[in-house]
N, C-alpha and C positions, 0 to 999 in steps of 0.2 A: 503493499500500500504505498501511497506517497506519504512525505512526510507532513507533520503537522503543522500549521501556521503557527508561531508563537507571537504573539500580540501585546505590545505593553496595554496598560490601561488607564486612558485619560479620566477626567472627572466628567461625568454625563450628569446633567439637570435633566428634570421630568416634564412633560406636559400631559396634561389627562387629556383623553380623547374616548369615544366610543363609536359607533357606527353602523350605519348601512353602507355594504360595498355596493358598487356599482360595476357592472362587466361591460367592459367594450369590447366589440367585435374587431377582426383583424382589418386594417384599410382605414380606419378612421370612418367606420359607419357610426349610425344612429347608435345610441347607449339604451344599454338592456339593465334594468333595475333588476340587481339579485335580492337572495334574502339577507336579513341580518346577521353580520358579523363583526369581530374587535378587527379593528385596523392598525397596522403599525405609525406610532407618533412619536418617533427617538426626536429628540430637540436636538437643532445643531449646536455643537460644540467647538470649542477652541480644542486644536489638534497641534500640541509641538510638531517640530519639524521629524521628530524621529519617530513619533507614532504616525505622522502620516506617509511616511516611507514605508514603514512597517506595515501599515494596512494596505496602499497602495500596492507594495508586491505581493500582498495576501491575494490580491484579486486578480493581479496581471495575468498570470501564466493561463493562456487561452485554449491549452491542450483540451482534446475532444473527452468526456468523464468516461474515460472506459476503465473499471476498477481493475487494480494487480492485486495478485495475493502472492503470498510468501510458501504457500503449500498446498496441497490437494484439499485438505480440511477447511483451510478456509475459504476456496472456492465453494466447496459445495454447501458450505453454511451460507452463503450470498445466496445461490442458487436455490436454496432452499426456502431464504427469507425473500428472495424475488418472487418466486410463485404464492406464498402464504400473502405476502402484501398485496399483489396482483388479484387475487380473488376478493380481499376487502375493499379494495378500491374501485370494484369495475363498476359500481354506480355511481361514482363519481365520474371517473375516467374509463367510457366503455370501449373506446377501441385500444387494441390491444398495444399496436405500435408505440402509441403516445403513453400508454399507461408503463410500458417497458423503459421507454425513454426518461419518463419524470422519476420512475424509483431507480433506475441507474445513476443519475445525476445527483438525487436526493444520496444516496448510499455515499458515491464517490466526493461530493462537496462536505457531507457532515462528517466522514471520515478525516477528509484533507484538514478540516479546521479542528480534529481532535473533539466531534460533538458525538453525543448520542443519537444514533439515528432515531431513535425512539421519542427521545424528547424534539425533534427538528418534526418529524412528523404530525404530533400533536400541537406544536407550533404552526404548520401550515394549516393545519384542519382550524382551529380556533380563530387565526388571521384571516384567510380567505375562503376556506373550504372546499381548497385544491382548484380555484379559481384563476387560472394563468392572467386573464385582463381584470382581475379586480382593483378596483381606484375606491379609495377610502375619501371622504370630505376634505379630510388635510392633504389628500395628494398623495399618500403613501400607494405603492404601485406592486402589482405581481401578485405569487405566491407568496412570499414571503411580507407583503405591504412593506417595502423599503422605502423610507424618504427620498427624493430626488437631489435633497442636496447632497447625499453620500457620494452621488457620481459626481458633483462639483468638488467634494473636500479630497478623494480619493480615486475617482475615476477620469475620464475624458470630457466628463459635463453633458454627456449626452443620456437623457433622463430617460427618453425612448428606449433605450436599450435594457431596462428594468423591465421590459414585456418579453424579453427572451428567457427562454426557459434557465439555461446555465447561470447566463449574468445574473441574474434574479436570484437562485438559489447559492450562487458563488457571493453576491453580495450580504444577503440574509446571515449564511452562515458564519463569513467572517465579522458580522456585526455581531450577533448574538456572541461568538466567540469575546470578541472586544468586552463586551458587557459584562460576560461572567468573568473574565480575567480582573477587572474594574472590581468586582464583587469577590475576588478571591475565591470562586466558584461556586458561590452560593446561587443556587437555582432561583430560590424566590427572589430574592432580589435582582439577579440577573435579568432574569424575566420581566421584572417589573420595569426595568429601565428599556428594555427593550420595546416596550408598550407604552412608555411613557408613563408610568402609573407605580414609581418605585414607592416601596412601602405599604400598598394597597393588595388585598388577599385575590381579590375575584379574578383578576388574568392570570396571574401564576396557577392558581389552581384550576382555572380553566384547562392552562396548556397540560398541566400534568395529569387533570382528568382525563383528557384527550388522548395521553402519549399510551394509556393503559390499552387503547383501542390496537394500538401497533406495536405490541409486545409481543418478542420471538426469541426462542432459545437461541444463546450465542455460541452453543457447545453443540457435536451430534450428539445423539441419544446412540 
């Protein structure tokens, strides 16, 4: 597996927000309203040069998200996970190829950032309910509801790319890793920072609860 991104942790302030998501169809077609869901509302913060460089580096590699395995057992675990998650996700993403590419990318980006794949799946469920083109009232975008300012802070400034699956999942996982590092690994407060509701229970509890839908053994029986 690729090396995990090691990110410093800057100060992050919180903004509260709750929401209804808007689903955009491809090609700037008319907006369609989706069911209510949480939306990412990270607040823009000052980033030191070293932190900005580390975060930028963590999102820079555009290699295809193809998982690599150190041994046969690791590969078999992944394949079993892929099959189980595909069955659970079928109602949300009916097309097999789209579902496969999504799950492969979630696995790759979560592992790359040193995150629990189960936690990332729970966060995506709460944030966008697996809607690729979800947009919140505060402007957060995509599967992991990434705020556009992050593309200016650590990317090329093109917020439209947040509707690209791998880009959105790459940014979301790197940002979540950043907030967890900021909170010394504490999931409750780290998730609160991701959502802009640090110190409040509803969002972390929702993500941790949703994560149980995506639990899967990490060893072969």
